[in-house]
C-alpha positions in Angstrom: 0.0 0.0 0.0 1.6 3.3 -1.2 1.3 6.6 0.5 -1.0 9.1 -1.4 0.2 12.3 -2.9 0.7 15.0 -0.2 -1.3 17.6 -2.2 -4.1 15.1 -2.7 -3.8 14.2 1.0 -4.1 17.8 2.0 -7.3 18.3 0.1 -8.7 15.1 1.5 -7.9 16.2 5.0 -9.6 19.7 4.2 -12.6 17.9 3.0 -12.8 15.8 6.2 -12.6 19.0 8.3 -15.5 20.5 6.3 -17.5 17.5 6.4 -17.1 17.0 10.2 -17.7 20.7 11.0 -20.3 21.5 8.3 -22.6 23.0 10.9 -20.1 25.7 11.8 -18.5 26.3 8.4 -21.7 26.3 6.3 -22.7 29.9 7.1 -19.2 31.1 6.3 -19.3 29.5 3.0 -22.9 31.0 2.4 -21.6 34.4 3.4 -18.7 34.1 1.0 -21.0 33.1 -1.7 -23.2 36.0 -1.0 -20.3 38.5 -1.1 -19.0 37.1 -4.4 -22.5 37.1 -6.0 -23.4 40.8 -5.1 -19.8 41.9 -5.9 -20.3 40.5 -9.4 -23.7 42.1 -9.7 -22.6 45.5 -8.5 -19.2 45.6 -10.4 -17.3 45.4 -7.1 -19.2 48.2 -5.4 -20.5 45.8 -2.7 -17.1 45.3 -1.1 -15.8 48.8 -1.5 -14.8 50.5 1.9 -17.7 52.9 2.0 -20.4 50.2 1.5 -18.7 47.5 3.5 -18.4 50.0 6.5 -22.0 51.1 6.1 -23.1 47.3 6.0 -21.3 46.5 9.4 -22.8 49.7 10.9 -26.4 48.7 9.7 -25.8 45.2 11.1 -24.9 46.4 14.5 -28.4 46.6 16.1 -29.6 43.2 14.6 -26.3 41.5 15.7 -26.8 42.7 19.4 -30.5 41.4 19.3 -29.3 38.1 17.7 -26.8 37.4 20.4 -29.5 37.7 23.1 -32.1 35.8 21.0 -29.5 32.9 20.6 -29.6 32.3 24.4 -33.4 32.4 24.3 -33.8 30.0 21.5 -31.1 27.7 23.0 -33.4 27.4 26.2 -36.3 26.4 23.8 -38.1 29.7 24.3 -38.9 32.7 22.0 -39.2 36.5 22.5 -41.4 38.4 20.2 -41.3 41.6 22.3 -37.7 42.6 21.8 -38.3 44.7 18.7 -40.7 47.2 20.2 -39.0 46.9 23.6 -35.8 48.0 22.1 -37.5 50.8 20.2 -39.2 51.9 23.4 -36.1 51.8 25.6 -34.2 53.9 22.9 -37.0 56.3 22.8 -37.0 56.5 26.6 -33.3 57.5 26.7 -33.7 60.0 23.8 -36.7 61.7 25.3 -35.2 61.8 28.8 -32.0 63.4 27.5 -33.4 65.6 24.8 -36.7 66.6 26.1 -36.5 66.2 29.9 -32.9 67.5 30.0 -31.6 64.5 32.1 -28.1 63.4 32.0 -27.2 60.5 29.7 -26.0 58.3 32.6 -29.3 58.8 34.6 -31.4 58.1 31.5 -29.5 54.9 30.6 -29.4 53.7 34.2 -33.3 54.2 34.4 -33.8 52.4 31.2 -31.6 49.6 32.5 -33.7 49.3 35.6 -36.9 49.2 33.5 -35.5 46.5 31.1 -34.3 44.3 34.1 -37.7 44.5 35.7 -39.5 43.8 32.3 -37.0 40.7 31.8 -37.8 39.4 35.2 -41.6 39.7 34.7 -41.5 37.9 31.3 -39.1 35.2 32.9 -41.5 34.9 35.8 -44.6 34.3 33.7 -42.8 31.8 31.5 -40.8 29.9 34.2 -43.1 30.1 37.2 -46.8 30.6 35.9 -45.9 28.2 32.9 -47.5 30.5 30.3 -45.9 29.7 26.8 -43.3 32.3 26.0 -44.9 32.9 22.6 -48.2 34.3 24.4 -46.3 36.3 27.0 -43.8 38.0 24.5 -46.7 38.6 22.0 -48.5 40.5 24.7 -45.3 42.4 25.5 -45.0 43.3 21.9 -48.4 45.0 21.8 -47.7 46.7 25.3 -44.4 48.1 24.2 -45.7 49.3 20.8 -48.3 51.3 22.7 -45.7 52.7 25.3 -43.5 53.6 22.4 -46.3 55.8 20.8 -47.1 57.3 24.2 -43.4 58.1 24.9 -42.9 59.8 21.5 -46.3 61.3 21.4 -46.5 59.9 17.9 -43.9 62.3 16.5 -40.2 62.0 15.5 -37.8 63.4 18.0 -34.3 64.2 16.7 -31.1 63.7 18.7 -28.7 66.5 19.2 -26.7 65.4 22.2 -23.0 64.5 21.6 -23.5 61.0 23.1 -26.0 60.0 20.4 -24.0 61.6 17.6 -20.8 59.9 18.7 -22.4 56.4 18.9 -24.4 56.7 15.8 -22.0 58.3 13.3 -18.7 58.5 15.2 -15.4 56.7 14.6 -12.5 56.0 16.9 -10.3 58.4 14.8 -10.9 61.3 12.6 -9.4 59.6 9.6 -9.7 61.4 6.2 -11.4 59.3 3.5 -8.9 58.1 1.0 -6.1 57.6 3.5 -5.4 54.5 5.7 -6.4 54.8 9.2 -3.4 53.8 11.4 -5.3 52.8 14.5 -7.5 50.3 12.4 -4.5 48.8 10.8 -2.7 48.4 14.0 -5.7 46.7 15.5 -6.0 44.4 12.5 -2.4 43.3 12.7 -2.7 43.0 16.5 -5.7 40.7 16.1 -3.9 38.6 13.5 -0.9 38.2 15.9 -3.2 37.5 18.9 -5.1 34.9 16.9 -1.9 33.1 15.7 -0.4 33.2 19.2 -3.6 31.8 20.9 -3.9 29.2 18.4 -0.2 28.0 19.0 -0.7 28.3 22.7 -3.9 26.1 22.7 -2.2 23.5 20.4 0.8 23.3 22.9 -1.5 22.9 25.9 -3.5 20.1 24.1 -0.2 18.3 23.4 0.9 18.8 26.9 -2.3 17.3 28.3 -2.5 14.5 25.8 -5.6 15.9 24.0 -5.8 15.1 20.3 -5.2 18.3 18.1 -6.1 18.9 14.6 -3.5 18.0 11.9 -0.8 20.6 11.4 -1.8 21.3 7.8 -5.4 22.0 8.8 -4.1 24.3 11.7 -1.9 26.2 9.2 -4.8 26.5 6.8 -7.1 27.9 9.4 -4.5 30.5 10.6 -3.9 31.7 7.0 -7.7 31.8 6.1 -8.6 33.7 9.4 -5.6 36.0 9.2 -6.6 36.9 5.6 -10.2 37.5 6.6 -9.1 39.8 9.5 -6.7 41.6 7.3 -9.3 42.1 4.6 -11.9 43.4 7.1 -9.6 45.8 9.0 -7.9 47.0 5.8 -11.2 47.7 4.1 -12.4 49.6 7.2 -9.0 51.4 7.5 -9.4 52.7 3.9 -12.6 54.5 4.8 -12.9 56.0 8.3 -11.7 53.2 10.5 -13.7 51.4 13.3 -17.1 53.0 14.2 -18.3 53.0 17.7 -21.4 50.9 16.6 -19.0 48.2 15.4 -16.8 48.4 18.5 -19.9 48.0 20.8 -21.0 45.1 18.8 -17.7 43.4 18.8 -17.3 43.9 22.6 -20.8 42.5 23.2 -20.2 39.4 21.0 -16.8 38.8 22.7 -18.2 39.1 26.2 -21.1 36.7 25.4 -18.8 34.3 23.6 -16.7 34.1 26.7 -19.8 34.0 28.9 -21.4 31.1 27.1 -18.1 29.0 26.6 -16.0 29.7 29.8 -18.4 30.2 32.6 -20.5 27.8 34.7 -23.8 29.9 34.1 -23.2 29.7 30.4 -22.8 26.0 30.5 -26.0 25.7 32.7 -28.0 27.6 30.1 -27.0 25.1 27.4 -27.8 22.2 29.8 -31.2 23.6 30.4 -31.9 23.8 26.7 -30.5 20.4 25.9 -32.5 18.6 28.6 -34.6 20.6 31.1 -35.6 17.5 33.2 -32.0 16.2 33.5 -30.7 19.7 34.4 -33.2 20.0 37.2 -32.4 16.6 38.5 -28.7 17.6 38.5 -29.4 20.7 40.8 -29.8 23.3 38.2 -32.7 25.8 38.8 -34.4 25.8 35.4 -36.8 28.6 36.5 -33.8 31.0 37.5 -31.9 30.2 34.3 -35.0 31.2 32.2 -35.4 34.5 34.1 -31.8 35.3 33.7 -32.0 34.6 29.9 -35.0 36.9 29.5 -33.2 39.7 31.6 -30.1 39.3 29.4 -32.4 39.6 26.3 -33.9 42.8 27.7 -30.5 44.4 28.4 -29.4 43.7 24.9 -32.6 45.2 23.6 -31.7 48.4 25.4 -28.3 48.5 23.7 -29.9 47.8 20.4 -32.5 50.5 20.7 -30.0 53.2 21.8 -27.7 52.1 18.9 -30.5 52.2 16.3 -31.8 55.7 17.5 -28.2 57.0 17.4 -27.6 55.6 14.0 -30.7 57.4 12.6 -30.2 60.4 14.8 -33.9 60.3 16.0 -36.4 58.3 17.6 -39.8 57.7 16.1 -43.0 55.6 16.8 -42.2 53.8 13.5 -39.1 52.2 15.0 -39.3 48.5 16.1 -41.2 46.4 13.5 -39.5 43.3 12.2 -36.5 43.7 14.6 -37.4 40.4 16.5 -37.9 38.6 13.2 -34.5 39.6 11.9 -33.0 38.5 15.3 -34.7 35.1 15.2 -33.7 34.6 11.5 -30.1 35.5 12.3 -30.0 33.0 15.1 -31.4 30.2 13.0 -29.2 31.1 10.0 -26.3 31.0 12.5 -27.0 27.4 13.3 -29.0 27.7 16.5 -31.2 24.5 16.8 -35.0 24.9 17.1 -34.8 21.9 19.5 -32.6 23.9 22.0 -29.2 23.2 23.4 -27.3 24.1 20.3 -26.1 27.5 19.1 -23.2 30.0 19.2 -23.3 33.7 19.6 -20.5 34.2 17.1 -22.5 32.3 14.5 -25.5 34.4 15.3 -23.4 37.5 14.5 -22.5 36.0 11.2 -26.1 35.1 10.6 -27.1 38.8 11.1 -24.3 39.8 8.5 -25.9 37.3 6.1 -29.4 38.9 6.4 -28.2 42.5 6.3 -25.8 41.6 3.4 -28.8 40.3 1.4 -30.7 43.5 2.2 -27.9 45.7 1.3 -26.8 43.8 -1.8 -30.3 43.6 -3.3 -30.8 47.4 -2.7 -27.3 48.1 -4.2 -28.0 45.9 -7.2 -31.4 47.5 -7.8 -33.3 44.4 -7.3 -37.1 44.8 -7.0 -37.8 45.5 -3.2 -40.9 43.3 -3.4 -38.5 40.3 -3.8 -36.6 41.0 -0.8 -39.0 39.3 1.7 -39.1 36.2 -0.5 -35.3 35.9 -0.6 -35.1 36.4 3.2 -37.8 33.8 4.0 -36.2 31.3 1.5 -32.8 31.7 3.1 -34.3 31.3 6.6 -36.1 28.1 5.5 -33.0 26.7 3.9 -31.1 27.5 7.1 -33.5 25.4 9.2 -33.5 22.5 6.6 -29.7 22.6 6.6 -29.8 22.5 10.4 -32.1 19.4 10.4 -30.1 17.5 7.9 -26.7 18.2 9.4 -27.8 17.7 13.0 -26.5 14.0 13.0 -23.7 14.2 10.4 -21.1 11.8 11.3 -17.5 12.8 11.1 -15.2 11.1 8.6 -11.5 10.9 8.0 -11.3 11.0 4.1 -7.6 10.0 4.2 -8.4 6.9 6.2 -11.4 6.2 3.9 -9.0 6.4 0.9 -6.6 3.8 2.3 -9.6 1.7 3.3 -11.0 1.8 -0.2 -7.6 0.5 -1.5 -7.5 -2.2 1.0 -11.0 -3.5 0.8 -11.3 -2.7 -3.0 -11.6 -6.4 -4.1 -13.9 -7.3 -1.2 -16.1 -4.4 -1.9 -16.2 -5.2 -5.7 -17.0 -8.9 -4.8 -19.8 -7.9 -2.3 -21.3 -5.3 -4.8 -21.3 -7.9 -7.6 -22.8 -10.6 -5.2 -25.5 -8.1 -4.2 -26.3 -7.2 -7.7 -26.5 -10.9 -8.7 -28.7 -11.8 -5.8 -30.9 -8.8 -6.4 -31.2 -9.7 -10.1 -32.1 -13.3 -9.4 -34.6 -12.3 -6.7 -36.4 -9.9 -9.0 -36.4 -12.2 -11.9 -37.7 -15.1 -9.7 -40.4 -12.8 -8.2 -41.4 -11.8 -11.7 -41.7 -15.5 -12.8 -43.5 -16.5 -9.6 -45.9 -13.6 -10.1 -46.7 -14.7 -13.7 -47.2 -18.3 -12.5 -49.4 -17.3 -9.5 -51.5 -15.1 -11.8 -52.0 -17.9 -14.3 -52.9 -20.3 -11.5 -55.3 -17.7 -10.0 -57.0 -17.2 -13.3 -57.4 -21.0 -13.9 -59.0 -21.7 -10.5 -61.2 -18.7 -10.9 -62.3 -19.7 -14.4 -63.3 -23.1 -13.0 -65.2 -21.6 -10.1 -67.1 -18.8 -12.0 -69.3 -21.3 -14.1 -70.2 -23.2 -10.9 -71.2 -20.0 -9.2 -73.1 -18.8 -12.2 -75.1 -22.1 -12.3 -76.0 -21.9 -8.7 -77.0 -18.3 -9.1 -79.2 -19.0 -12.1 -80.9 -21.9 -10.1 -81.5 -19.7 -7.1 -82.8 -16.9 -9.3 -85.1 -19.4 -11.1 -86.6 -20.7 -7.9 -86.9 -17.2 -6.6 -89.0 -16.1 -9.7 -91.0 -19.3 -9.6 -92.1 -18.8 -6.0 -92.2 -15.0 -6.0 -95.9 -14.6 -6.8 -97.0 -17.3 -4.5 -94.7 -16.0 -1.7 -95.8 -12.4 -2.2 -99.5 -13.3 -2.1 -99.0 -15.3 1.0 -96.9 -12.5 2.5 -99.6 -10.0 1.9 -102.3 -12.1 3.4 -100.2 -13.0 6.5 -99.1 -9.3 6.8 -102.8 -8.1 6.6 -103.8 -10.6 9.2 -100.9 -9.6 11.5 -101.8 -6.0 11.2 -105.4 -6.5 12.0 -104.4 -8.7 14.9 -102.2 -5.9 16.1 -104.7 -3.2 15.9 -107.4 -5.4 17.6 -105.0 -6.2 20.5 -104.0 -2.6 20.9 -107.7 -1.5 21.0 -108.5 -4.2 23.6 -105.5 -3.2 25.7 -106.5 0.4 25.4 -110.1 -0.2 26.4 -109.0 -2.5 29.2 -105.9 -0.9 30.7 -105.8 2.7 29.6 -105.9 4.9 32.7 -109.1 6.8 33.2 -107.7 10.4 33.2 -111.2 11.9 34.0 -111.3 9.7 37.2 -108.0 11.1 38.4 -109.1 14.7 37.5 -112.3 14.2 39.4 -110.3 13.0 42.4 -108.0 15.8 42.2 -110.9 18.3 41.8 -112.9 16.9 44.6 -109.8 16.9 46.9 -109.0 20.4 46.0 -112.6 21.6 46.7 -112.7 19.9 50.0 -109.3 21.5 50.8 -110.6 24.9 49.9 -113.6 24.5 52.1 -111.5 23.4 55.0 -109.1 26.2 54.5 -112.0 28.7 54.6 -113.3 27.2 57.8 -110.0 27.2 59.4 -109.2 30.8 58.4 -112.6 31.9 59.7 -111.8 29.9 62.9 -108.5 31.7 63.1 -110.0 35.0 62.6 -112.6 34.4 65.3 -109.8 33.2 67.7 -107.7 36.3 66.8 -110.8 38.6 67.6 -111.5 36.8 70.8 -107.8 37.1 71.5 -107.8 40.9 71.0 -110.9 41.3 73.2 -109.5 39.0 75.9 -106.1 40.7 75.7 -107.6 44.1 76.1 -109.6 42.9 79.1 -106.5 41.2 80.6 -104.4 44.3 80.0 -107.1 46.5 81.7 -107.4 44.2 84.6 -103.6 44.1 85.0 -103.3 47.9 84.9 -106.0 48.3 87.5 -104.5 45.7 89.7 -101.1 47.3 89.3 -102.5 50.8 90.1 -104.3 49.4 93.3 -101.1 47.5 94.2 -99.1 50.8 94.0 -101.7 52.6 96.1 -101.6 49.9 98.8 -99.2 50.5 101.6 -96.9 47.7 102.6 -95.0 47.4 105.8 -92.0 46.1 104.0 -90.8 46.7 100.5 -90.2 43.0 100.0 -94.0 42.4 100.3 -94.6 44.8 97.5 -92.1 43.1 95.3 -93.7 39.7 96.0 -97.2 41.0 95.2 -95.9 42.6 92.0 -94.1 39.4 90.9 -97.3 37.4 91.5 -99.4 39.8 89.6 -97.0 39.8 86.6 -96.8 36.0 86.5 -100.6 35.7 86.6 -100.7 38.2 83.7 -98.1 36.3 81.6 -99.9 33.0 82.1 -103.2 34.5 81.0 -101.4 36.0 77.8 -99.7 32.6 77.1 -103.0 30.9 77.3 -104.5 33.4 74.8 -101.6 32.9 72.4 -101.8 29.1 72.7 -105.5 29.2 71.5 -104.5 31.1 68.3 -101.4 28.9 67.8 -103.6 25.8 67.9 -105.9 27.2 65.3 -102.9 28.1 63.0 -101.5 24.6 63.5 -104.7 23.1 62.3 -104.3 25.2 59.0 -100.8 23.8 58.4 -101.8 20.3 59.0 -104.6 20.6 56.5 -102.2 22.0 53.9 -99.8 19.2 54.5 -102.5 16.5 54.3 -103.7 18.0 51.1 -100.3 18.0 49.5 -99.6 14.5 50.6 -103.0 13.1 49.2 -102.4 15.0 46.0 -98.9 13.5 45.4 -100.4 10.1 46.1 -103.1 10.4 43.5 -100.5 11.7 41.0 -98.2 8.8 41.7 -101.0 6.3 41.1 -101.9 8.0 37.8 -98.3 8.0 36.6 -97.8 4.3 37.5 -100.9 3.4 35.5 -99.8 5.4 32.5 -96.4 3.9 32.6 -97.8 0.4 32.8 -100.1 1.1 29.8 -97.1 2.5 27.8 -95.0 -0.6 28.6 -97.7 -2.9 27.5 -98.2 -0.9 24.2 -94.4 -1.0 23.6 -94.2 -4.8 24.2 -97.1 -5.3 21.7 -95.4 -3.1 19.1 -92.1 -5.0 19.5 -93.8 -8.3 19.0 -95.6 -6.9 16.0 -92.3 -5.8 14.4 -90.6 -9.2 15.0 -93.5 -11.0 13.4 -93.4 -8.8 10.3 -89.7 -9.4 10.0 -90.2 -13.0 10.3 -92.7 -12.9 7.5 -90.3 -10.9 5.2 -87.5 -13.4 5.9 -89.8 -16.2 4.9 -90.8 -14.3 1.7 -87.1 -13.6 0.8 -85.8 -17.1 1.6 -84.2 -17.7 -1.9 -82.9 -14.1 -2.0 -81.0 -14.6 1.3 -79.7 -17.9 -0.1 -78.4 -16.0 -3.2 -76.7 -13.4 -1.0 -75.0 -16.1 1.0 -73.7 -17.7 -2.2 -72.2 -14.4 -3.4 -70.5 -14.0 -0.1 -69.0 -17.5 -0.2 -67.8 -16.8 -3.8 -66.2 -13.5 -2.7 -64.4 -15.3 0.2 -63.1 -17.9 -2.3 -61.7 -15.1 -4.5 -60.1 -13.5 -1.4 -58.4 -16.8 -0.5 -57.1 -17.2 -4.0 -55.6 -13.7 -3.9 -53.8 -14.5 -0.6 -52.4 -17.8 -2.0 -51.2 -15.9 -5.1 -49.4 -13.2 -2.9 -47.8 -15.9 -0.5 -44.1 -16.3 -1.2 -42.8 -19.7 -2.0 -39.8 -21.4 0.0 -37.6 -20.6 -3.1 -38.5 -16.9 -2.8 -37.8 -16.9 1.0 -34.4 -18.5 0.3 -33.5 -15.9 -2.3 -34.6 -13.0 -0.1 -32.3 -14.4 2.6 -29.4 -14.4 0.1 -30.2 -10.8 -1.0 -30.4 -9.6 2.6 -27.1 -11.3 3.4 -25.4 -9.8 0.5 -26.8 -6.3 1.3 -25.5 -6.8 4.9 -22.0 -7.7 3.7 -22.0 -4.7 1.3 -23.1 -2.3 4.1 -20.5 -3.8 6.5 -17.7 -3.1 4.2 -19.0 0.5 3.5 -19.3 1.1 7.3 -15.7 -0.2 7.7 -14.5 2.2 5.0 -16.4 5.2 6.4 -15.1 4.6 10.0 -11.4 4.2 8.8 -8.8 6.8 10.0 -5.3 7.6 8.9 -4.0 6.3 12.2 -5.3 2.8 11.4 -2.9 2.6 8.5 0.2 4.2 9.8 1.8 0.8 10.8 0.9 -0.8 7.5 2.4 2.2 5.6 5.6 2.0 7.6 5.9 -1.8 6.9 5.3 -1.2 3.3 8.1 1.5 3.1 10.4 -0.8 5.1 
């Protein structure tokens, strides 16, 4: 086995790296294709320093939102409110500074407190109350849209403060257009040197710890490509006005969040919650706290984005905010953030935002119809999600090892492939022949059975027609007799058992009349008793007053004697009054008893009536069911031959179905050929898997032995 050509090996190694890390490098390839396409469409104007600097400045606010949205999507949530939230916070700062004459620091700190509170509320509703994030943030979107219009009073407010002017249109140096900005060039070369140094140090650290590192040729290639890219960006910026404050703020935020998500415990916990919330909770991570932190982080970045956008346009307006959240979500997905959560990088989200804004900027520069722009953006987003789905489980491969494995297993692979083709060809040919033979046998058996069925069918039809008139006449007579019997029985039952409603009505009327008479008598009695009560009460009260007056006029030797006499008098008076009340109460009790007895008797009569009616209905229903059963029996007797004919058809259909099943049943020969085909396919797949899983290290010893 000979070693492969070094140049060919290099390209194989490069292909292995791209195939293994396709999710990370796919967007860079897409961005490069976009740059090349629009450069060609605009005669190179797309990548000129002026347009390239403007492109990065226009991307700044979307990039900041995309960084926060990446963490939200990583945790399997969504935030639709960030567009109008950012616009409202930007308007809040501008109005506080320009209209209310507050200092920039106080205005920004106030907005920061507001956005932290808003993020906490959103996170609380999502994490604690368990309301879907879509609903919570959709409500927030409407709320902040209204607050934005209230804050700006539906008018555009320009910015004149130095702070906004410096952020929006300011650069680190006052470089003259047409010359090279020294600071930007120095920064570019410093970044290149820092990138190379960090790469070398990381490689040495991995070697010292025994961690496998990428091959040296790939390492050098990455250094060259990234250094060239950094040089191109910084050189292009240096040829215009250098590094803008918008770009600087964006770069600082991306770097901070990259370190936060890759090097801190909290960052790793965010990805753990997104990957598997249940497992994260069981491992001691508070999922609710993580979600609240993520929404607060999103709110803080929305504040940055809103201030940057207002500064860039040099005004705040109620028209700010629409589609910001959609651009941020699209940038995160284009950057490789998975909709299933747990996967996504903030650096890739930044690249995704550049892809979106490059499409918008490039189509505008190339004078493409503006109506096509949303179609292109939607298509790119859909392709990004499809790309994510299909590359989610891509298995890494060492194409150098695969090349050596193909050489080693070439003969086995060819033999297995020929065996597979041969077994596949024999199986398909045999299946075809068996199918032809089975169809022929099926038609023969069916052709024998059809005349038998047709003969039996003709005989049954003949008998059916012969006896049709006789059976119909007999059926009509029997049916008429049954109907007359049913009517007569029903009439007898009605005459005999139908409840006499008039009798029940008379009973109720008589009971009601007697009740009314008794009620009248009792009421008269109560009236008389009450009249007597009033008279007796008046007499008793007069007697009591006279006795009391006489008692007061009488002189007693002792005061205690007076009290005893007074007590005796009052007691006697109370007893007399109670006796009078008792007489009236007895009369009223008789009235209540009469009402109760009337109601009880009335309910008893009604219950008897309902029982009789239900008994009659049950009897009528039973009679009707018997009548229906008898009529069905007569019909079945009339249609005797018709039923036999239907039974014959059913048997014939079952016979046809059985023949079809026998036709489709594989013979032992087919089963044996299928086994050979499956075995050949398994051998072929085994060799393919061996080739795919081969690595260059597997063949190092063999190559050394060959050279020796």
